[in-house]
N, C-alpha and C positions, 0 to 999 in steps of 0.2 A: 427180583423181576419189578418191585413196585417201582423202582425209579424209573425203568426203560415205558412203564405204563402212564409216565406224569400228563400227557399231552391229553390222555381219554378220561383223566378223571373229572368228576363234575365240579361247577364251579364254586368255590369254596364260600363260607361267609365274609365279606368284606372288616368285619370290628371283631379283633381279635383279643380277650384278655392275656396281658404278661404275667405270668405267674410271677412269684419270687422267686420260684426256687431256679427260673431261667433270667432273671435279670434283677439287681439290684436297683428297686423301681426310682428312687430318687435320682443315681446317674443314670439312670435310662430317661428318665423325662428330659433332666436338663439335656444331654447328646442329643436326644431326638431334637428338641424345642431348639437350642443352637444350631444343630445343623440344617433345619425346618429355614432358618434364619439368613444364616451364611451363604445357604445354597439361592439365595435370591440377590443375594449381591451384586453387582454391577460388575464386571470381569476385570475393569480395571482397577478398580477399590480391591477388587480380592487381593488383585496383585500386590496394592500399595499396603495392602492391610499384613502381610504373609512377605517381606522381601528378601529376609534371608534364607527362609524353606523355599523359595524360587530361584535362590542364586543358586543357592547349593544343586536342586535339581538342575539348574541351565548347567552349571559345571560338567555333572554327572553325566551330563549326553555329550560329553565328549566321548564316550563307549560309544556311544551309538552313531557317530562319525565314523570309526573306526570300522563299525559294521558294514554301513552303508559307503564305504570306499573300498571294499574286501569284496562287498555281493555285486558291484559294477568292475573291478579292474580284470577278472578274467575274461570277461566278455568285449571290454576295450582294448585292454593290451591285445589280446588276439585278434582285433582287427587292425594291428600295425603292421604295415609291410616290414618292417626288419624282425619281429616278434617271430611272424610266420617262417621269416627265411631261416631261421633259427631253429624254431621248435616244427615247422611245419613238412607239409610234403607237395610238391606239384600236379597239379592237375589241371589238366587241358592249357595249359601254358601259363597259370597262374598258382603261386603259391597259398594253400589252404591250412587249417588245424583239423587235422581227421577227427571223424564224429566222435571214436573212441574217446579221444581223449581231451576232446572238448567235454565230453559227459562228463570224465573221470576227474577233470579238473572243478569242474563248475558243484560235482558230489563232494570231493574232499573235503571243500568247507564245510558241507552241509552236513557230512557223519560228522566232522570233527565238532558242530555245533551242537550236537544232539548227545555225543558223550562230554561235553562240557557243562551244557543246561543241566546236566544229570548231577555230574559230580557239584556243581554249582551252588544248586539245590540243597546236598547235602552238609556240603562242607559249610557254607554260611552258618545254616542251623546249628554248626556245631561250635565252629569259630567265631563268628559273626560278619557283618557285610561287610567292614573295612578291610580285615586280612586279607577277606575271597578278591576285594577288587584291586588290590595289588599285588598279589598273585597270580592274577589273571592278568593283569597288566605287563608284570615284567617278563611273564613265558610270552608277552606277544610279540616285545620286542625280537625276541628270540625266532620265533615263528617268521617275523621280516627279514630275517639276515639266511635264514634257507631261504628263499625266495630271491633274495639279491643274490647269491650265488649258482644257483640255479642253471645256469648256461656254462658254468666253468667243465662238467665230464664232458669228454671227446664223446662220447657214441651218443645218438639222436633218443636214444631211450634210454639210456640216464638221465641225460638232461630233463625229459618230459616227468621221468618216475621221481626226481629231487624236487621239482616243482611240486608234484602232485604232495609227496609230503611236508613242504613247506604249507603248502594249503591245507592239507588237515589240520597240522598243528595248531596254525593260524584260527582255525573253525572252532578248537576245543578252547583257547583262548577267549574268543570271543562270545560262544556258547554262556563261558563262566560269568564274562563284564555282562551281557543283557538279562542274564537272570537277578545277577546282583542289583544292574541298575533299576528293572522294574518292581524287583520286590521292594526295596528302600526308598522308591517315589512312592507305590503305594501304598506303604506303610507312614508316610512321614506328611503327605498332602493332607490338609481339610476338606471336605468335602466341596467347597465352592471351587476349589484348585483343581480337582483331581482328575477331571475330565481334561480341561485344556494343556495341562503342566504335561499329563501322558500320552496328551497329542504330539509334545515335543520328540519322539518315534518318528514319525515320519518325516516330521522336518527335519531332524538330524540326519536322518537315514539319506535323504533326498541329498542336504547339503554334503554328506561325504562322499554320496554318490557325484555331485556336482563336482567339486575339487577332484576327484578321481577323472572325470573326463577333460576339464580346463587341462589337467597335468600332461595327461595322454596327448591333446589335441597340442599343446604348447611343444609336447616331444618329439613330435614329426618332422620337426626342422633339422632333431641330430639324427646325425650318422651313428651305425654299430651297434653295438650291445648297450650306450651308454643309453639311449634313446628310450628302452623300458626299464632300465634300470634306476633309471630319477623315476620312475614310476614308483618301483616296490619302494625305494630309498622317502618318498615321501608317507608313505604310512609310521615310519617311525615316532616321528612327532605327536599324533595320535595314540600311540601304543604307551607314551610316556606320560603322555598329562593322566589318565587317571591313577597313575601309582602316585604321583604329587598329590593330588586331589587327598586321596587317601588320607595322607596325613594331617590333613584339617577337617577333615568331612567328621560331622558328630556321629554317632553311634546310633541305629537305629535305636528309639525308647521301646519300641516292641519289642524287638529280640532282646533288650536288655530284660524287661520286665520279665519275659519267658522262661531268661536264666534266672532270677530271683533278684536282680540288682536296682532295685525300685532307685535308690538313692541317686544312683550312677543316670537310670533313665532319665528322673527328674532334672540332674546336670543338663546333659544331652536335649530333652527337650527346650531348656533354656535359650540352647545356645541355638535351638528354630528357631525358637519364636522373638517376637517383640516385647519388650519393656510391659505395654497394655494388655498383652495375651496372658491369661488364668493360665499359666502352664501346670502347676497342681490339678487344674481340672481335668486337662485336656490327659493327663496321667491317670487320674480317677476312672475318665470315661475308656479308657484299653484296657485299664487292669480288670475293667466289670466286663466287657465285651471276652477278654480272657479268659475270664473264671467261668463266662458262661458254657464257653466250647470247652473248655475242660471237665465240666460238668457230663457233657454229652461224649467224650471220649478221652479217657484218660492217657492215650499214645498219641504220636504226632508221625508216624512214619510215614514212609511213601506209598503200604498197603492201604492206612486211613484214608488216603485220597480216593480212595474206590471202594470204600464203604458208606451204605446208608444216604444220608442225604447227599455226603461229599461227593459220594458218584456222580449226582447229577450236574454238582458243581466243578468237576474236572472236566468232563466231558466238554460244558460250554468255555471251558476256560482251551484246551483241547482244540474244539471247531475255532474260536475266533482266532485262534494262531496261525488257522491253516488257512483263512478266508484272503489273507495276502497274495497265497499261491494262488488260487481260484480264482483272482483277476488276472491275475496275469503278472505277479511283480516278476517272478524270473526271468520272462519274457520281455520285458521292458528295462529290466538292468542289462540285457543282453541287445538291447534295440540298436545298439552301432552298429554291428557284426549280423545281425537279422535283416535289417536293411541292406547293407552290401549282398546277402543274399538274395533279396526281392530282386535289386539291382540298381541299387544307387551309390558312387562312387565311394572311399572312405573318406576322404575330407569332409563331404557333406553329410553323411551319415554321423559323424561326428559332432559335426555342428547341431542337427536335429536332434541328436543327443538329448544334450547342451541346454537346448532350448526346451525340448520337453521337461527336462530338470528344473527349470525355472521356475514354467507354467505350473508345475507341480509343487513348488516351494510356494508360490502365491495362495493356490487354493487347501493347501495344507494351513497356513499362516488365519486363515478364512476362518477352515473347523474350527479355530480354538473358540471362535464367538459362536459359531453354529453349533456344537456339541452343547455347549448350556442351555440353547435356547431349544433346539428342536431333538434333543435326546440322539441315545447312541442306534437304537434299534431303528426308526424311521431312516436317519442318515443310511445305516449300512443296507436296509431294503431297496431304498430309493436307487442310492448309487448303482450298487450290483446291477439292479434291472438296466440299467443305462447303460453298462460296461458288458451288458450282456448284448444288446442290441450292437453295440459299436464295433465288436468284436463280427458278429453275424457279417455285418456287411461290408470289413475288410476281406470275410471268406468270400462274400460275393465276387467284392473287385479281383481276388486271388486269380477268377475262371478266366479272368481278359487278362493280355498279355499289353506292353506299351508303360511309355510313361505316365501314363494318368494312374495307371494302376501304383507304381510305386510312390511318387507323391502322394496321393489319397493314403494309402498306405502310413507312412509317415508322420501326415497330418493327424490320421484318426489317432496313432497310437498317443500324441502328443495329448488330444482328446482326452481319455481312456486316463493318464496319467494327472490329468487336470482331476476327472470326476471321482477316479477313486483318492487321489490326494484330500479331496474334500469330505468325502463321507467314510466309505468302506474300510481305509486306510488306517487311517485314529482313531476312527471308532472302536475297529477292533482290537487295538490294543486297548483302549478303557478296559471294554468289555472283559478282558483276559486279566487287567488286574483286580476288575469291583469283583467277579465272582469269587473268586477263592476264598475261604476264611482264615481268619488272621494266624491261626495256629498253624496252618497247613499252609500259607502265601508263601512260603519257599519253596517249598517242595512242590507245590501246585505252578508254580511258576518256570520249575526245572521242567515238572509234564509240557507243560503248553512248549517252551520251546523245544524241546525233543519233539515234539507231535511237527513245530514249525520247522524244525530240521530234516524234519521225514519227508514230508511236503515238499521241501525245496531240492530235495534230491530226489526224489521221484520225479520231478519237474525237469531237476538239470540235465536226468538221462535219458528221459524220453523227446526233449522238444525239439534236441539236436539233431536226432535219427528222424524226426516228422520232419522239419523245413530243410537240413542241410542237403546240398548239390550233391554229396555222397552217397544217400541214403533215401528217405523219404521225398526229399524233392517237393514236398507241398508248398515252399515260400510263402506268399501272404494268404493264400487258403488253407491256413493253421489258424487262423483268424476261425472258423469253424470248430476246431476243437477247444481254443478257448474261449467260443462263447458256448460251449455245451457244458463247460465247468464252471462258469460265470453263473448259468442255470441253475446249477445242483446249490451253488454256495447260495442263491434265494433261497430255495425250498430250504436248505438246511437251517438257514436264518429267522424264516418266518416260522420256523417250528421249535429252536432251540434259546435264541435269544431275547432276556428277556429286559427289560428298560429297567435299569439302577439308576437313573440319574436323579441327584439331590438327595438319595440314601444314606444314611448313615449304616455303618460295618454292621450295629447291632438291628437295622432295617432288614437288612438284606440276610442277614446271618437265620430272623424270624420269617423273612418270606421264602427262603427256602426248603427251612422246618416244617412251615407250613405245609409243604409240596404244590403252591399255587400251580397254577397253568400258566406260561409262558405271556400269552397276551394279559392277564389278571395282573399283572406284577405293577404295572404302572398304576392302576384306580385304587389298589388294596393302602386301607390304612388300618392301624393299628388304634387300642381306646386311648394308649400311650399319646399317638399323634392329635388325635380330636383332641384329648385333654390337653396340649400344650398349646393345640391353636384356641381353644374357647378360651383360655387363660389370655393368650393375643387381644383378644376382642372387647375383653374386661379391663387390659391396662388402661391407666389414663392417659389421654393425649398427650401429654408432654413427656411419656416415658420411651 
């Protein structure tokens, strides 16, 4: 029960002695001292200092491209006239996708992602990150093939059902890939790069959406089944890249240490590091943190994620993974179809979707700098507040009819993509990666992506029934609904999400174990931190 009362606890003292039982003091001092120094290195210098790690993480982001493509493919392909003719039904003289099937297709990937994330969290702890990445990638190619042949059955119900199965299976594969990717990145990245590189998630998600949207737009000129089959076939390269990468990617040193393979862990760390980096010191720091966590818990099961201090950490991970859905990511991913419901033509709706994704990409790139300057908590709160106002304004515009409402809604949705891409979207992924302990990281990420899948599934089911013309027919007034969810996200972020910018894993462990109030994380300092800072002030001027 005390985990739930954490926000009501009295303010703790800001200086806390770390006992020898919990940490090896010398390693702890060195790691925090090093973390403090590297967290203040300019972003570009941090990239130059760790080119191998950045390169591997960039390559690993190919799995995120697949997620972004899949996220947009149903809503965008559903806006294609030829796809509507084969899979849809006629209503008032035009073909549309029935709300039930649009919801089922959207939710199929989400449900699959839920199962895949839990499976990926379990399997990668048993067999390692690399083999899990390869398996998820290989299975994804099969899922794409199922979608590709989904129009072959004669009956329209059968066609819709096969497409559902393909999207569900693809969701499982993507859940595995995303869980492995976020776990691996959070384990190998140094403090200074943790925020910016994990912010690749929304960048590559948007890139995947952009590629998908452009492919769909260029496919409009084709006639017959070829128009939408090209869109499905273009997923195969994204599915294959992680499989090839798994052959070259060094295994996670954290996982190797946890399984008692110290020499292999050092070898893997040396592949990740440059020659001028002391890989042995990095391994010593990881080992100290893992040993400290082992003293608190001898087991590392999914159940342990909900015990003691880990309960709060798991809740932070889960809530952070829900933020993208609460600011409207699902509706933004289906913006092309949504704008057609509002009243825009199919060609213009695709153009606006592509423009919105492009603007979102620009803001995502800027967020790489902003995350290190402003921190995670401030960006989340500020941008969620702005998004809430923008959605509310769209709802007001929806009360009126005419061309102005259509274009105002389109422009406002592009603004929402930009604002979210600058703050709440990338910051939520960073928070989810930072909040979990090293020992439970794989399983915590599995739970986080499972929660994300639940949220995506719920929104995928309810949104078409809210805005589609054959059901709720709210159209642009859907903005009122999304403004309400954004408001809930603002309150939840204020209460639950702490500031962890520039903190080492040991510091984060300590702050959670002390049960600090959420707003106390930013200013907290241990005596080890104070001592390392004092030593800095006594260093010679040329040191």
